[in-house]
Structure formats: structure tokens, C-alpha cells
C-alpha positions, 0 to 999 in steps of 0.5 A: 382641872378647875375649868372643866365644870366651866367648859361652857362658860365665857371665862375659864378660871384658874386659881392660883396659890401666890402673887408670884404664880399670878405675875409669872403667868403666861399663855402658850399660845398653841395649847390656848388655841387648841383649847378653844377648840374644845371649850366655849370659854375664850378668856383665861382668868388667874387669880389668888388671894395675895395682893398688892395692896391691903383692903383688896381680896384677889389680884386677878390677870385675864388673857384673851388673845383670840380677840387680839388682846394678850391681856385685858386691862379691865376684866369687867365681864371676866370678873362676873364669871369669877364671881360665880366661880367663887360662889360655886366653889365657896372660895371664901367658905360662904355662899356670897362674895362681896370683894375687891379685886385688883387687875394686872401686874402693876398697880398704882396706889 
């Protein structure tokens, strides 16, 4: 499980392969609230390398139901955790990340 190493972090990163998988992502509230009992993480961040717009590197969605917000439209702090995950796992094959992240389902041009 990708997030096991991140159980003490505020965000649980979940890498997905396709934009379609990110679009279909949903939170099973029962499992989510059970998971909160075992982890410090409150946010679930799903991401993939497929994007809506050329020039972006990742598409990201963040779910934070425990705060009464099913999906976070800004994800600033979650993206900080994502950067740590990307570096630790050398997601792009390097130790540094400098990337452009698009957020959410409906991207405006």
C-alpha cells in the first residue's frame, strides 16, 4: 500500500495510472473513517501523470471528508505532502521536483 510509509503524515498519497481513474475516484466514507482511527492522515490525495492541459505534470484531487469538505478545491498543504512523496519515491526519476499540478475534475482553460 503506497500510503503505509505515510501513516504519520497529514496526507495519504494514492498514485493512480490514468486520468479516468482520477475522475472515478470516490471515498468510501465507512472505510475512510475507519482508516482515520489508524492513521494521522486526514486527507486522501489521488494523482496521475495524465493531465487535461499540456504543460501540466500531474492531475490531483484531494478528499478531506473528516472536515466536512468532501473535496478540497485548493489542496495547498496536500501538495506539499505530495512533493515529499514524489521526491522520496523518485516518481519522476529524480531527487528534485519542479512541476505544475492541476487540481480537480473540471479544468478551465
